[in-house]
C-alpha angles and dihedrals in degrees: 000000000000116000115211123211091255091050090050092050092051094047093048093044093052094046096044101041092071094045096044091045087059089054092240101133095162091059090047091051090051090052090050091051090054089050090051091051092049105043103031104068096137119086114262097015095097093066091051093045092048091054090050091049090049090057091048092048091050092049095047102035109012129232094323091060093044092049091050089054094049091045092056091046091049090051089062091071137258096288098048095099092049097049122109142088120300 
């Protein structure tokens, strides 16, 4: 099943709104990391998806939420965003 950018935005928005509304940005960032691992199996797509998630986090939870997301992504190591199948 191919997930379009608009599908991804809707999925992320629905899942994160509840979590961010509860002011639990770390939990939301963990959910986003799981989403990245699941839907971005092709090389190069994680970086694009992470930027999109960053915009969603910023819109829903502000800079604190966006920073929590990028912190958890950075903690995965420097090659995390490049991983995937060719």
